[in-house]
KEKE-3310 file (N, C-alpha, C; in steps of 0.2 Angstrom, whole numbers, plus 5000, padded with zeros to 4 digits):
npx = (4832:4837:4854:4868:4885:4897:4912:4924:4928:4920:4904:4902:4893:4875:4860:4848:4848:4849:4856:4869:4885:4897:4913:4914:4920:4919:4918:4913:4897:4881:4867:4850:4833:4822:4830:4835:4837:4853:4869:4886:4904:4916:4930:4945:4943:4931:4916:4902:4890:4875:4866:4852:4859:4871:4886:4895:4911:4918:4932:4937:4944:4940:4927:4909:4894:4876:4860:4844:4826:4825:4836:4853:4867:4884:4897:4912:4930)
npy = (5126:5116:5117:5110:5111:5102:5100:5089:5098:5109:5117:5123:5130:5133:5134:5141:5139:5142:5135:5122:5118:5105:5096:5082:5065:5060:5070:5088:5093:5099:5105:5108:5114:5100:5090:5073:5060:5057:5050:5053:5053:5065:5075:5084:5101:5115:5119:5126:5138:5146:5159:5170:5181:5181:5172:5159:5151:5136:5128:5111:5095:5083:5071:5067:5069:5071:5070:5074:5075:5089:5093:5096:5088:5090:5082:5086:5085)
npz = (5002:5016:5023:5030:5035:5041:5051:5060:5070:5071:5067:5051:5043:5043:5038:5026:5009:4991:4982:4981:4978:4976:4977:4970:4970:4958:4950:4949:4957:4958:4968:4969:4975:4978:4973:4968:4980:4987:4990:4992:4990:4994:4986:4989:4989:4986:4994:4988:4993:4989:4994:4999:5002:4996:4990:4997:5000:5006:5010:5009:5013:5009:5012:5015:5007:5009:5002:5004:5005:5002:5010:5013:5019:5023:5028:5032:5030)
capx = (4833:4842:4860:4873:4892:4900:4918:4925:4929:4914:4899:4904:4887:4869:4854:4844:4852:4846:4861:4875:4890:4902:4918:4913:4926:4918:4917:4909:4890:4877:4860:4844:4828:4819:4835:4834:4841:4860:4875:4892:4911:4919:4937:4947:4940:4927:4909:4899:4883:4872:4860:4849:4863:4877:4889:4900:4915:4921:4937:4936:4949:4936:4921:4903:4888:4870:4855:4837:4820:4827:4841:4860:4872:4890:4902:4918:4937)
capy = (5120:5117:5115:5110:5109:5100:5096:5086:5103:5114:5118:5129:5133:5130:5138:5140:5140:5140:5131:5120:5114:5101:5093:5075:5061:5058:5077:5093:5092:5104:5103:5113:5111:5094:5085:5066:5058:5055:5050:5052:5055:5071:5075:5091:5107:5120:5118:5133:5139:5152:5161:5176:5187:5180:5166:5158:5146:5133:5123:5105:5091:5077:5070:5064:5073:5067:5075:5070:5079:5096:5094:5094:5088:5089:5080:5087:5085)
capz = (5005:5022:5022:5035:5033:5048:5052:5066:5075:5072:5061:5046:5040:5045:5036:5020:5003:4985:4978:4984:4974:4980:4973:4971:4968:4950:4947:4953:4956:4961:4971:4969:4978:4975:4970:4970:4986:4985:4995:4988:4993:4991:4986:4991:4985:4989:4994:4986:4995:4987:4999:4997:5004:4992:4989:5002:4999:5011:5008:5012:5011:5008:5016:5012:5006:5009:4999:5005:5007:5002:5015:5011:5024:5021:5033:5029:5033)
cpx = (4838:4848:4864:4880:4895:4907:4919:4926:4923:4909:4901:4898:4881:4864:4851:4849:4848:4850:4867:4879:4895:4907:4918:4919:4925:4917:4913:4901:4887:4870:4856:4839:4825:4824:4834:4839:4848:4865:4881:4898:4913:4927:4939:4945:4936:4920:4906:4892:4881:4866:4857:4854:4870:4879:4894:4904:4918:4925:4936:4942:4946:4930:4915:4898:4881:4864:4848:4832:4822:4832:4848:4864:4879:4894:4909:4924:4940)
cpy = (5121:5114:5115:5107:5108:5097:5093:5092:5107:5114:5124:5133:5129:5135:5136:5142:5139:5136:5128:5116:5111:5098:5085:5071:5060:5065:5081:5091:5098:5102:5109:5110:5105:5090:5078:5064:5055:5055:5049:5055:5061:5071:5082:5096:5112:5118:5125:5133:5146:5153:5167:5182:5186:5173:5165:5151:5143:5127:5117:5100:5084:5077:5066:5069:5069:5072:5071:5075:5086:5098:5092:5094:5086:5088:5080:5086:5091)
cpz = (5011:5021:5029:5033:5040:5047:5059:5072:5076:5066:5057:5044:5042:5043:5029:5014:4996:4980:4982:4979:4978:4975:4974:4968:4960:4947:4951:4952:4960:4963:4971:4973:4974:4972:4973:4976:4983:4991:4991:4992:4990:4991:4988:4986:4989:4988:4993:4989:4993:4991:4996:4998:4999:4991:4994:4999:5005:5009:5012:5009:5009:5012:5012:5012:5006:5007:5000:5007:5008:5008:5012:5017:5022:5027:5030:5033:5033)
residu = (MET:LYS:VAL:GLU:ILE:ILE:THR:PRO:ASP:LYS:GLU:LEU:PHE:LYS:GLY:GLU:ALA:SER:TYR:VAL:GLY:VAL:PRO:GLY:VAL:ASP:GLY:SER:MET:GLY:PHE:LEU:ASN:ASN:HIS:ALA:PRO:LEU:ILE:THR:VAL:LEU:ARG:ALA:GLY:GLU:VAL:LYS:VAL:LYS:THR:ASP:THR:GLY:GLU:GLN:LEU:PHE:PRO:VAL:LYS:GLY:GLY:VAL:VAL:GLU:VAL:SER:ASN:ASN:THR:VAL:ILE:VAL:LEU:ALA:GLU)
# end
């Protein structure tokens, strides 16, 4: 799936991933290919992105995540 993690200052990640985990306000959640459409608010924590080359963690202070059509967009603080 396509993944973008964007902050007001810069783009932290843009590329393909097999899994994305986020710290939602109602608890942690993860996304795989063909996930149902979703928009939710994030709390402070780490966004985890798994790619073919390994796993990356991106600290966030909050934000919003949108999942739609095998695309995950994280607008992070």
